[in-house]
N, C-alpha and C positions, 0 to 999 in steps of 0.2 A: 147582915151576915148572909152569905150564900149557903144554900142547903141543897143537897142532891138526894132525891127520894127515888129509890130503885124498887120496882115491883116486878117479880118474876112469876108468870102464870104457870098453870099446870102443864102446858105444852112446852115450857121452857122459854117462852117469849118474854123478853125484858122490856120494860117501859121505864125510861129515865125522865124524871120531872125535876125542874130546878126552880127554887124560890130564892128571891133576894138578889138576883143578877139582872142587870139592865143592859140593853143593847147587845153588842157582840160578846159581852162577858159570858153569857150563857153557853155559846158555842165553844168558847175557849175552855170553860169549866168542864164540859162534858167530853171533850175531844179524846182524852186517854181512855175513859170508860167506854166510849163507843168503839174504839179500836179493840179493846179487850172482849167486848160482847159480840162483835161481828158486824155484819152488814146492817146499815140503817135502812129500814124499809119505808119509814114514814117519819116526817118531822113536822110538828105543829108548834108554831110560835105563839107565845102568850102576849098579852098586851105589854108586859114588861120589856119584851124584846124591842119594841118600837119606841121606848123611852130613850132619851140620851143619858149616857153615863154622867153621874154627878161627881164633881170633884169638890173636896173641902178646901176652900180657899179663904184664908184669913187676910183681911186688909186692915192695916193700922194707919189711920189718917190723923196727922197732927198739924196744927197750925204752925207756920213758920214764924219764929220769933222776929220781931222788928229789930233792926240794927240800931 
């Protein structure tokens, strides 16, 4: 589950931290919040950013019955 943690300092500076998002999901997840907060001064990517997004894929393999 993706989670956004927003910390606002005494000077009004906001820091947005994301947990549970991998790859480009993080940037997509924070895009609207960044627009609301204002100019992005600095962006630090975590190790999760460099992981590939995982998809849940289910494969059902059955033997073909002989005719």
